[in-house]
FIPAMI-205011 format. One record per residue (C-alpha): y, x, z; residue in three letters. Coordinates in Angstrom, 3 decimals. Layout:
FIPAMI-205011
{{Y,X,Z},ALA}
...
END
This chain:
FIPAMI-205011
{{-0.085,0.229,0.063},MET}
{{3.429,1.306,-0.676},PRO}
{{4.353,0.306,1.277},GLN}
{{4.233,-0.156,2.560},THR}
{{8.125,1.677,4.123},LEU}
{{9.821,1.854,7.568},GLU}
{{13.325,2.660,7.996},ARG}
{{13.734,6.208,6.444},PRO}
{{15.466,8.743,8.459},PRO}
{{19.416,9.017,8.120},ALA}
{{20.253,10.360,4.651},THR}
{{23.729,11.498,5.614},GLN}
{{23.977,15.286,5.544},PRO}
{{25.010,16.979,8.546},THR}
{{27.960,19.362,8.016},ARG}
{{27.201,22.882,9.024},ARG}
{{29.733,25.231,10.663},ALA}
{{31.324,27.920,8.381},PRO}
{{29.233,30.923,7.555},GLY}
{{25.620,31.667,6.989},ARG}
{{23.377,29.987,9.465},PRO}
{{20.007,31.501,10.393},ARG}
{{17.116,29.384,9.135},PRO}
{{15.348,27.687,11.898},SER}
{{11.601,27.989,12.586},VAL}
{{11.168,24.351,11.313},ALA}
{{12.984,25.113,7.873},THR}
{{10.651,27.971,7.048},ILE}
{{7.616,27.209,9.044},GLY}
{{6.967,23.390,7.742},ILE}
{{7.226,24.161,4.107},PRO}
{{4.707,26.852,4.782},LEU}
{{2.350,24.762,6.555},ALA}
{{2.436,22.224,3.753},TYR}
{{1.969,24.970,1.111},VAL}
{{-1.152,26.207,3.102},ALA}
{{-2.719,22.824,3.323},VAL}
{{-1.984,22.308,-0.369},THR}
{{-3.806,25.602,-1.352},VAL}
{{-6.631,24.453,0.642},PHE}
{{-6.887,20.964,-0.751},ALA}
{{-6.672,22.533,-4.391},LEU}
{{-9.956,24.366,-3.696},TRP}
{{-11.452,21.776,-1.501},TRP}
{{-10.510,18.694,-3.786},LEU}
{{-11.406,20.732,-6.822},ASP}
{{-7.974,20.077,-8.317},ILE}
{{-8.063,22.324,-11.252},ARG}
{{-6.089,21.925,-14.576},PRO}
{{-9.374,21.299,-16.355},ALA}
{{-10.170,18.530,-13.872},ALA}
{{-6.852,17.052,-14.103},LEU}
{{-6.897,16.972,-17.723},LEU}
{{-10.517,15.474,-17.931},ALA}
{{-9.384,12.956,-15.347},GLY}
{{-6.385,11.806,-17.494},PHE}
{{-8.653,11.427,-20.334},GLU}
{{-10.940,9.044,-18.261},ASP}
{{-7.788,7.225,-17.176},ILE}
{{-6.549,6.729,-20.731},ALA}
{{-10.019,5.277,-21.757},ARG}
{{-9.788,2.974,-18.991},LEU}
{{-6.334,1.996,-19.803},VAL}
{{-7.608,1.213,-23.472},GLN}
{{-10.158,-1.233,-22.008},ARG}
{{-7.496,-2.947,-19.889},MET}
{{-5.128,-3.669,-22.853},VAL}
{{-4.189,-6.389,-24.053},PRO}
{{-3.872,-7.942,-20.252},PRO}
{{-4.917,-11.435,-19.595},THR}
{{-4.466,-13.575,-16.428},THR}
{{-7.289,-16.124,-16.661},GLY}
{{-6.415,-19.374,-15.055},ASP}
{{-2.464,-19.387,-14.576},PRO}
{{-2.843,-22.269,-11.858},GLY}
{{-5.112,-20.365,-9.744},SER}
{{-3.142,-17.168,-10.073},LEU}
{{0.157,-18.831,-9.174},VAL}
{{-1.508,-20.708,-6.081},SER}
{{-2.783,-16.994,-4.781},LEU}
{{0.925,-15.640,-5.452},ALA}
{{2.531,-18.262,-3.260},ILE}
{{-0.229,-17.776,-0.661},GLU}
{{0.770,-14.294,-0.580},THR}
{{4.307,-15.091,0.051},LEU}
{{3.133,-17.542,2.932},TRP}
{{1.090,-14.877,4.532},ILE}
{{4.307,-12.259,4.282},ALA}
{{6.826,-14.749,5.777},ILE}
{{4.528,-16.150,8.737},ALA}
{{3.514,-12.547,9.468},GLY}
{{7.028,-11.359,9.624},THR}
{{8.346,-14.397,11.411},GLY}
{{5.667,-13.994,14.256},ILE}
{{6.439,-10.127,14.327},ALA}
{{10.178,-10.984,14.741},THR}
{{9.751,-13.467,17.594},ILE}
{{7.445,-11.050,19.335},LEU}
{{9.723,-7.974,18.831},SER}
{{12.608,-9.157,20.404},VAL}
{{11.168,-9.234,24.315},PRO}
{{9.108,-6.265,23.270},LEU}
{{11.987,-4.113,22.140},ALA}
{{14.207,-5.166,25.140},ALA}
{{11.418,-3.825,27.402},ALA}
{{10.806,-0.696,25.302},ALA}
{{14.560,0.196,25.371},SER}
{{15.580,2.754,27.690},ARG}
{{18.295,0.359,29.068},HIS}
{{15.506,-1.688,30.408},PHE}
{{15.877,-2.150,34.314},ALA}
{{12.969,-4.189,35.102},GLY}
{{9.418,-2.548,36.268},PRO}
{{8.423,0.907,34.771},ARG}
{{4.971,-0.512,33.949},VAL}
{{6.336,-3.133,31.688},ILE}
{{8.317,-0.753,29.669},GLY}
{{5.336,1.638,29.397},TRP}
{{3.281,-1.091,28.126},LEU}
{{5.983,-2.090,25.426},ALA}
{{6.227,1.514,24.321},ARG}
{{2.646,1.839,24.228},GLY}
{{2.143,-1.403,22.102},THR}
{{4.781,-0.419,19.508},ILE}
{{3.145,2.936,19.224},VAL}
{{-0.330,1.611,18.814},VAL}
{{0.471,-1.367,16.471},THR}
{{2.729,1.040,14.194},ARG}
{{0.184,3.596,13.773},ALA}
{{-2.689,1.089,12.525},ILE}
{{-2.196,0.051,9.082},PRO}
{{-2.132,-3.879,8.238},SER}
{{-5.149,-3.681,6.064},LEU}
{{-7.008,-2.190,9.091},VAL}
{{-5.731,-4.994,11.033},PHE}
{{-7.015,-7.348,8.274},ALA}
{{-10.780,-5.625,8.291},LEU}
{{-10.872,-6.748,12.064},ILE}
{{-9.210,-9.968,12.099},LEU}
{{-11.525,-11.237,9.085},VAL}
{{-14.207,-10.778,11.622},ARG}
{{-12.553,-12.807,14.254},ILE}
{{-10.799,-15.738,12.556},VAL}
{{-13.034,-15.537,9.164},GLY}
{{-11.855,-15.339,5.618},LEU}
{{-8.335,-16.616,4.352},GLY}
{{-4.697,-16.393,4.652},PRO}
{{-4.827,-16.599,8.632},LEU}
{{-6.182,-13.380,8.923},ALA}
{{-3.849,-11.987,6.386},GLY}
{{-0.720,-13.526,8.409},GLY}
{{-1.928,-12.158,11.745},LEU}
{{-2.555,-8.606,10.340},ALA}
{{0.894,-8.485,8.924},ILE}
{{2.250,-9.670,12.203},ALA}
{{0.418,-7.073,14.485},PHE}
{{1.384,-4.375,12.465},HIS}
{{4.950,-5.484,11.760},SER}
{{5.479,-5.823,15.647},VAL}
{{5.328,-2.077,16.018},GLY}
{{7.541,-1.321,13.226},MET}
{{10.189,-4.266,13.933},ILE}
{{9.753,-3.557,17.613},GLY}
{{10.875,0.299,16.987},LYS}
{{13.718,-0.428,15.068},MET}
{{15.072,-3.439,17.412},PHE}
{{14.601,-0.991,20.351},ALA}
{{16.723,1.811,18.661},ASP}
{{19.503,-1.108,17.747},VAL}
{{19.671,-2.098,21.462},PHE}
{{19.885,1.472,22.699},GLU}
{{22.943,2.223,20.291},GLU}
{{25.069,-0.548,21.572},LEU}
{{27.969,0.017,23.624},GLU}
{{27.096,-0.412,27.227},PRO}
{{30.581,-1.458,28.625},SER}
{{29.989,-5.248,27.920},PRO}
{{26.595,-5.319,29.566},ARG}
{{27.900,-3.478,32.646},GLU}
{{30.706,-6.263,32.859},ALA}
{{28.451,-9.132,32.417},VAL}
{{26.043,-7.628,35.229},ARG}
{{29.013,-7.202,37.581},ALA}
{{29.711,-10.871,37.597},VAL}
{{26.206,-11.716,38.631},GLY}
{{24.485,-12.775,35.446},ALA}
{{20.739,-12.555,35.323},THR}
{{18.911,-10.045,33.261},ARG}
{{18.238,-12.859,30.597},ALA}
{{21.659,-14.039,30.458},GLN}
{{23.115,-10.439,30.218},ASN}
{{20.657,-9.564,27.450},PHE}
{{21.349,-12.629,25.423},VAL}
{{25.133,-12.399,25.700},ALA}
{{25.766,-8.777,25.336},THR}
{{22.805,-7.278,23.439},THR}
{{20.932,-10.034,21.324},LEU}
{{24.167,-11.646,20.049},SER}
{{25.884,-8.175,19.222},ARG}
{{22.722,-6.759,17.336},ALA}
{{22.023,-9.994,15.545},LEU}
{{23.506,-8.825,12.175},PRO}
{{21.637,-5.368,12.302},SER}
{{18.496,-7.293,13.487},LEU}
{{18.840,-9.761,10.604},THR}
{{18.831,-6.798,8.025},SER}
{{15.797,-5.030,9.602},ILE}
{{13.898,-8.351,9.168},VAL}
{{14.707,-8.747,5.718},LEU}
{{13.924,-5.128,4.910},TYR}
{{10.578,-5.563,6.640},ARG}
{{9.794,-8.869,4.895},LEU}
{{10.147,-6.834,1.598},ASP}
{{7.596,-4.301,2.644},ILE}
{{5.360,-7.093,4.177},ASN}
{{5.384,-8.876,0.920},ILE}
{{4.098,-5.500,-0.701},ARG}
{{1.511,-5.295,2.005},ALA}
{{0.236,-8.806,1.612},SER}
{{-0.545,-8.490,-2.016},ALA}
{{-3.563,-6.375,-1.338},VAL}
{{-4.969,-8.082,1.803},LEU}
{{-7.116,-10.003,-0.282},GLY}
{{-9.255,-6.879,-1.138},LEU}
{{-10.609,-7.476,2.273},VAL}
{{-10.791,-11.126,2.288},GLY}
{{-7.415,-11.832,4.089},ALA}
{{-6.080,-14.184,1.281},GLY}
{{-3.253,-13.678,-1.360},GLY}
{{-3.565,-12.744,-4.739},ILE}
{{-5.456,-9.329,-3.885},GLY}
{{-8.652,-11.609,-3.923},LEU}
{{-8.190,-12.240,-7.564},ALA}
{{-7.726,-8.458,-8.233},LEU}
{{-10.799,-7.533,-6.164},GLN}
{{-12.934,-10.233,-8.058},THR}
{{-11.654,-9.083,-11.589},ALA}
{{-12.400,-5.336,-10.856},ILE}
{{-15.733,-6.266,-9.289},GLY}
{{-16.761,-8.076,-12.383},SER}
{{-15.449,-5.287,-14.857},LEU}
{{-13.000,-7.661,-16.315},ASP}
{{-10.493,-4.833,-16.653},TYR}
{{-8.230,-6.805,-18.941},ARG}
{{-7.634,-9.699,-16.357},ARG}
{{-7.305,-6.994,-13.700},ALA}
{{-4.221,-5.413,-15.525},LEU}
{{-2.704,-8.903,-15.970},GLY}
{{-3.140,-9.616,-12.172},ILE}
{{-1.533,-6.130,-11.463},ILE}
{{1.411,-7.080,-13.590},LEU}
{{1.865,-10.252,-11.905},VAL}
{{1.913,-8.470,-8.657},ILE}
{{4.449,-5.813,-9.767},VAL}
{{6.788,-8.560,-11.477},ILE}
{{6.840,-10.631,-8.373},MET}
{{7.414,-7.660,-5.895},LEU}
{{10.239,-6.109,-7.936},LEU}
{{11.956,-9.626,-8.152},ALA}
{{11.500,-10.166,-4.598},LEU}
{{13.065,-6.421,-3.895},GLU}
{{16.020,-7.670,-5.868},LEU}
{{16.219,-10.712,-3.784},VAL}
{{15.959,-8.658,-0.641},ALA}
{{18.706,-6.278,-1.875},TYR}
{{21.055,-8.866,-2.728},LEU}
{{20.732,-10.503,0.804},ALA}
{{21.162,-7.224,2.580},GLN}
{{24.037,-6.264,0.645},ARG}
{{25.674,-9.795,1.509},ALA}
{{24.932,-9.251,5.081},LEU}
{{26.419,-5.767,4.802},SER}
{{29.637,-7.093,3.275},GLU}
{{29.908,-9.657,5.662},HIS}
{{29.869,-7.193,8.464},ALA}
{{32.442,-4.965,6.951},GLU}
{{34.826,-7.925,6.131},GLU}
{{34.759,-9.851,9.526},HIS}
{{35.608,-8.352,12.697},SER}
{{34.346,-10.290,16.111},ALA}
{{37.452,-12.112,16.295},ALA}
{{37.229,-13.678,12.723},GLN}
{{33.512,-15.003,13.026},LEU}
{{34.651,-18.460,14.123},TYR}
{{37.323,-20.941,12.995},GLY}
{{39.819,-22.397,15.401},GLU}
{{38.467,-25.259,17.687},GLY}
{{39.885,-28.258,19.227},ARG}
{{40.196,-26.675,22.543},ALA}
{{41.490,-23.140,22.856},ALA}
{{38.189,-21.917,24.480},ALA}
{{35.768,-23.412,22.040},SER}
{{35.112,-21.996,18.481},PRO}
{{35.337,-24.205,15.552},GLY}
{{33.812,-24.231,12.201},TRP}
{{34.613,-22.340,9.058},ASN}
{{33.168,-21.343,5.918},ARG}
{{31.682,-18.015,7.383},SER}
{{30.053,-19.832,10.424},ARG}
{{28.536,-22.650,8.174},ILE}
{{26.822,-20.044,5.915},LEU}
{{25.440,-18.271,8.806},ARG}
{{24.162,-21.508,10.588},VAL}
{{22.993,-22.703,7.086},GLY}
{{21.054,-19.690,6.232},SER}
{{19.544,-19.576,9.844},GLY}
{{18.140,-23.149,9.490},LEU}
{{16.791,-22.563,6.066},ALA}
{{14.990,-19.356,7.238},ALA}
{{13.523,-21.492,10.203},LEU}
{{12.431,-24.120,7.698},VAL}
{{10.814,-21.604,5.566},VAL}
{{9.158,-19.751,8.528},PHE}
{{7.733,-23.254,9.514},ALA}
{{6.335,-24.103,6.287},VAL}
{{4.632,-20.728,5.689},SER}
{{3.109,-20.958,9.249},LEU}
{{1.834,-24.402,8.443},ALA}
{{0.403,-23.201,5.273},GLN}
{{-1.467,-20.048,6.948},VAL}
{{-2.806,-22.378,9.810},LEU}
{{-3.849,-25.125,7.328},ALA}
{{-7.432,-24.282,8.230},ASP}
{{-7.503,-22.864,11.811},PRO}
{{-10.880,-21.805,13.401},PRO}
{{-11.843,-23.920,16.419},SER}
{{-10.542,-22.269,19.533},PHE}
{{-14.226,-22.020,20.981},GLY}
{{-15.484,-19.861,17.963},ARG}
{{-12.313,-18.039,17.984},LEU}
{{-12.341,-16.926,21.623},TRP}
{{-16.044,-16.098,21.374},ALA}
{{-15.505,-13.940,18.239},ASN}
{{-12.576,-12.268,20.019},THR}
{{-14.532,-11.434,23.067},ALA}
{{-17.453,-10.376,20.970},ARG}
{{-15.305,-7.722,18.845},VAL}
{{-13.119,-6.511,21.685},LEU}
{{-16.096,-5.893,24.008},SER}
{{-17.638,-3.929,21.361},GLY}
{{-14.757,-1.610,21.283},PHE}
{{-16.012,-0.104,24.872},PHE}
{{-16.801,2.592,25.196},PRO}
{{-15.447,4.145,22.068},PRO}
{{-17.699,6.451,20.233},VAL}
{{-16.609,9.751,18.739},PHE}
{{-18.746,11.795,16.166},SER}
{{-18.504,14.529,13.557},PRO}
{{-18.168,12.076,10.861},ASP}
{{-15.145,10.362,12.482},ILE}
{{-13.505,14.027,12.531},ALA}
{{-14.445,14.830,8.896},TYR}
{{-12.899,11.471,7.692},GLY}
{{-9.698,11.847,9.642},ILE}
{{-9.571,15.497,8.386},PHE}
{{-10.246,14.489,4.818},GLU}
{{-7.377,11.568,5.187},SER}
{{-4.857,14.343,6.482},VAL}
{{-5.551,16.959,3.883},VAL}
{{-5.298,14.186,1.074},MET}
{{-1.978,12.856,2.750},ALA}
{{-0.291,16.304,3.346},LEU}
{{-1.310,17.739,-0.260},SER}
{{-0.370,14.594,-2.033},ALA}
{{3.087,14.972,0.016},THR}
{{3.618,18.383,-1.308},THR}
{{3.176,17.490,-4.945},PHE}
{{5.163,14.312,-4.238},GLY}
{{7.971,16.175,-2.717},VAL}
{{7.957,18.752,-5.616},VAL}
{{8.161,16.154,-8.318},PHE}
{{10.343,13.750,-6.394},GLY}
{{12.939,16.560,-5.878},LEU}
{{12.970,17.385,-9.722},VAL}
{{13.527,13.824,-10.434},ILE}
{{16.224,13.423,-7.923},ALA}
{{18.072,16.316,-9.152},VAL}
{{17.687,14.925,-12.813},LEU}
{{18.902,11.482,-11.623},SER}
{{22.116,12.756,-9.977},THR}
{{25.132,14.335,-11.490},ARG}
{{25.306,17.735,-9.392},HIS}
{{23.016,19.716,-11.735},LEU}
{{22.338,17.468,-15.077},VAL}
{{24.893,14.830,-16.168},ARG}
{{22.899,12.741,-18.684},PHE}
{{23.014,9.044,-17.819},GLU}
{{20.221,7.689,-20.109},PRO}
{{17.918,10.246,-18.403},LEU}
{{19.265,9.280,-14.822},SER}
{{18.732,5.703,-15.491},LEU}
{{15.276,6.023,-17.321},ALA}
{{13.937,7.986,-14.100},LEU}
{{15.331,5.684,-11.631},ARG}
{{13.688,2.628,-13.629},GLY}
{{10.161,4.363,-13.689},LEU}
{{10.482,5.158,-9.883},MET}
{{11.300,1.413,-9.108},VAL}
{{8.359,0.505,-11.235},LEU}
{{5.873,3.028,-9.722},LEU}
{{7.185,1.934,-6.078},ARG}
{{6.254,-1.773,-7.255},GLY}
{{2.667,-0.882,-7.400},VAL}
{{0.747,-0.644,-4.131},PRO}
{{-1.158,2.625,-3.188},ASP}
{{-4.452,1.052,-3.127},ILE}
{{-4.041,-0.531,-6.434},ILE}
{{-3.672,2.931,-7.796},PHE}
{{-6.685,4.012,-6.085},ALA}
{{-8.773,1.252,-7.526},LEU}
{{-7.868,2.176,-11.098},LEU}
{{-8.590,5.898,-10.296},PHE}
{{-11.911,5.023,-8.750},VAL}
{{-12.941,2.855,-11.789},ALA}
{{-12.046,5.756,-14.092},ALA}
{{-13.108,8.876,-12.180},LEU}
{{-15.400,7.811,-9.624},GLY}
{{-15.725,7.575,-5.994},LEU}
{{-14.262,10.489,-3.827},GLY}
{{-10.913,11.837,-2.446},PRO}
{{-9.893,13.186,-5.843},PHE}
{{-8.839,9.588,-6.757},ALA}
{{-7.160,9.093,-3.326},GLY}
{{-5.097,12.326,-3.794},PHE}
{{-4.068,11.089,-7.171},LEU}
{{-2.968,7.588,-5.795},ALA}
{{-1.106,9.151,-2.905},LEU}
{{0.780,11.696,-4.961},ALA}
{{2.024,9.197,-7.269},ILE}
{{3.202,7.118,-4.211},SER}
{{4.748,10.156,-2.571},CYS}
{{6.609,10.982,-5.783},THR}
{{8.210,7.736,-6.115},ALA}
{{9.069,7.592,-2.407},LEU}
{{10.388,11.048,-2.077},ALA}
{{12.652,10.647,-5.349},ALA}
{{14.094,7.570,-3.896},LYS}
{{15.092,9.227,-0.495},PHE}
{{16.260,12.418,-1.921},PHE}
{{18.170,10.673,-4.627},THR}
{{19.953,8.815,-1.775},ASP}
{{20.577,11.864,0.021},SER}
{{22.023,13.827,-2.721},LEU}
{{24.343,11.298,-3.699},VAL}
{{25.973,11.396,-0.221},ARG}
{{26.756,15.034,-0.122},VAL}
{{30.115,16.018,0.851},ASP}
{{32.082,16.767,-2.573},PRO}
{{34.699,19.251,-0.988},ALA}
{{32.487,22.292,-1.039},PRO}
{{31.346,21.307,-4.579},LEU}
{{34.790,20.960,-6.023},ARG}
{{36.109,24.215,-4.429},ALA}
{{33.054,26.012,-6.258},LEU}
{{33.935,24.277,-9.250},GLU}
{{37.676,25.448,-9.017},ALA}
{{36.590,28.854,-8.860},THR}
{{34.626,28.774,-12.030},GLY}
{{31.080,28.559,-10.611},ALA}
{{28.532,26.969,-12.926},GLY}
{{26.408,23.874,-12.201},ARG}
{{23.522,25.985,-10.872},MET}
{{25.767,28.053,-8.795},GLN}
{{27.256,24.638,-7.197},VAL}
{{24.041,23.066,-6.680},PHE}
{{22.552,26.328,-4.929},VAL}
{{25.672,27.021,-2.942},SER}
{{27.303,23.650,-2.306},GLY}
{{24.540,20.957,-2.477},VAL}
{{21.248,22.527,-1.298},TRP}
{{22.612,23.781,2.211},PRO}
{{23.747,20.264,2.926},GLN}
{{20.565,18.704,1.449},PHE}
{{18.170,20.732,3.569},VAL}
{{18.168,18.577,6.686},PRO}
{{17.384,15.522,4.827},SER}
{{14.986,17.109,2.688},PHE}
{{13.031,18.314,5.719},ILE}
{{13.403,14.848,7.348},GLY}
{{12.326,12.589,4.359},ASN}
{{9.517,14.966,3.579},SER}
{{7.868,14.339,7.044},LEU}
{{8.890,10.765,6.736},PHE}
{{6.866,10.543,3.276},THR}
{{4.050,12.321,4.848},SER}
{{3.934,9.655,7.770},ASP}
{{3.641,7.067,5.367},LEU}
{{0.932,8.766,3.273},ALA}
{{-1.076,9.372,6.332},LEU}
{{-0.976,5.679,7.076},ARG}
{{-2.082,4.744,3.337},GLU}
{{-4.586,7.690,3.314},SER}
{{-6.485,5.906,6.165},ALA}
{{-7.274,2.584,4.220},VAL}
{{-7.918,4.112,0.579},LEU}
{{-11.586,4.493,1.527},GLY}
{{-11.956,0.886,1.678},ILE}
{{-12.063,1.131,-2.380},VAL}
{{-13.945,4.502,-2.254},GLY}
{{-11.073,6.671,-2.654},ALA}
{{-11.917,9.118,0.228},GLY}
{{-10.765,9.385,3.725},GLY}
{{-11.374,7.727,6.904},ILE}
{{-11.332,4.263,5.573},GLY}
{{-14.742,4.088,4.202},PHE}
{{-16.388,4.626,7.462},LEU}
{{-13.793,2.440,9.097},LEU}
{{-15.130,-0.444,6.731},GLU}
{{-18.561,0.484,7.286},GLU}
{{-18.423,0.385,11.031},SER}
{{-16.852,-3.085,11.184},ILE}
{{-19.269,-4.382,8.492},ALA}
{{-22.254,-3.188,10.374},THR}
{{-20.767,-4.340,13.699},LEU}
{{-20.608,-0.873,15.168},HIS}
{{-17.232,-1.556,16.824},TYR}
{{-17.643,1.263,19.245},ASP}
{{-17.364,3.764,16.166},THR}
{{-14.345,1.430,14.952},THR}
{{-12.565,2.143,18.264},ALA}
{{-13.207,5.742,18.106},GLY}
{{-11.707,5.848,14.563},ILE}
{{-8.574,3.801,15.519},LEU}
{{-7.892,5.980,18.654},ILE}
{{-8.314,9.212,16.381},ALA}
{{-5.837,7.778,13.843},LEU}
{{-3.243,6.712,16.563},VAL}
{{-3.515,10.308,17.842},VAL}
{{-3.039,11.916,14.570},VAL}
{{-0.021,9.580,13.610},VAL}
{{1.584,10.067,16.953},VAL}
{{1.340,13.960,16.596},ALA}
{{2.845,13.722,13.298},LEU}
{{5.708,11.602,14.630},GLU}
{{6.090,14.309,17.408},ALA}
{{6.209,17.185,14.846},VAL}
{{8.947,15.128,12.755},ALA}
{{11.146,14.600,16.078},ARG}
{{10.903,18.192,16.819},TRP}
{{11.814,19.155,13.119},ALA}
{{14.873,17.085,13.025},ARG}
{{15.972,18.449,16.318},ARG}
{{15.758,21.826,14.957},LYS}
{{17.048,21.322,11.432},VAL}
{{19.682,18.552,12.032},ILE}
END
């Protein structure tokens, strides 16, 4: 899945003090570590020019079998596409409701019992580390096949993502209003609603829209494990070797995701413009009484949008819950699955699968970062000033980001066979598209003053880039590269579900054979690796930025 994306690191380059700063350990050590892992992966995955050329020939033959695309029964496909939307909206809505109290407890400003704060932070870490497709695998065993498992999988994973972002927003708010309200005797709940939730609402809305865009991408492939949505049709088409219909379904998924990405972008831009144009004193019109707010166009639009969102969420929740399992069976299945998790089992096979996932993710990140940097440089005006090339490259990256990783993995497995090589190629394409987007956003934000000064002295474009652009870009380069690795690692953990290497195959097998103790061991190992990578990323940002 693409993305499947959490909010990327800040892309605004940090101005450094005059002079030539000494390179930090992170600036040198992290790229060397990635290069070392990639060199090992080239040998271990047998990534040779001849193998790549033969692989591309196999892929070309597969593409020939997929053309021209067909869609089969249009009505059935439209129904599954709409079901995908219901799954994403319901899951995002549930996660949003749960994330508000969870983020409040996880915030460092939480004044309640420490145990609650620890539990909240632990819940955010665990749910953020486990991909939604993994949650779907487990929930299908508990609630059965269908969209309910998909909606809950999206909700559980999104609680960690949204909760983390909400907590960051709460912590960044100015504390003075909170302290003033506390001084007049307000309760914790009253204080939180009046001084924290109300002021953070525009940022929270933007985060929810951003996450909804990601969740729609994620829900498009949940059908691969029986959790509803259009992925079910894709799985059926590939399983029956109907590659023309598979391509038609992939194109429908891509078009749907790109259209929804445009809608989400327009909604976020409208929110941003509203936040910039209106101060707190202008949010309401004049009421009949001096102390009561009135209604103006801005307030009507906000309330109307909120009510419309609640209606859409209610409808989507009703669709997802259209055929709920009986509570008796639900609780029995939950108890059976969760009791099987203890005690967790660790084995050499788990260590090997995690190792394979890490190698795939880090080596794919290296290739993605290199190609993404080249594309980003060619897409900005700092070095190459050719607008048609820039537009063509940006359009290609948008198109590639519209295809979930696991769909690339399905196609490569069909063309090249089972194994981590197919997963590496899928992740490399995804990392290239993500890194190119992040790097392009960073490059367009560099401070132009040093560039203009260098140009005034007669420096060439390459000299301007090396001396003026690159020193400002290094912090964002390191931070965004680590963020891309984090996303690639989560995705590499599920590609094995379709036979593309990594821990996903063993994970799916343990669930299918009811060895839930092995499932628990895999999940614990996955959480540890993801948390370790996040810790390295935080350390690197402190050293570099």
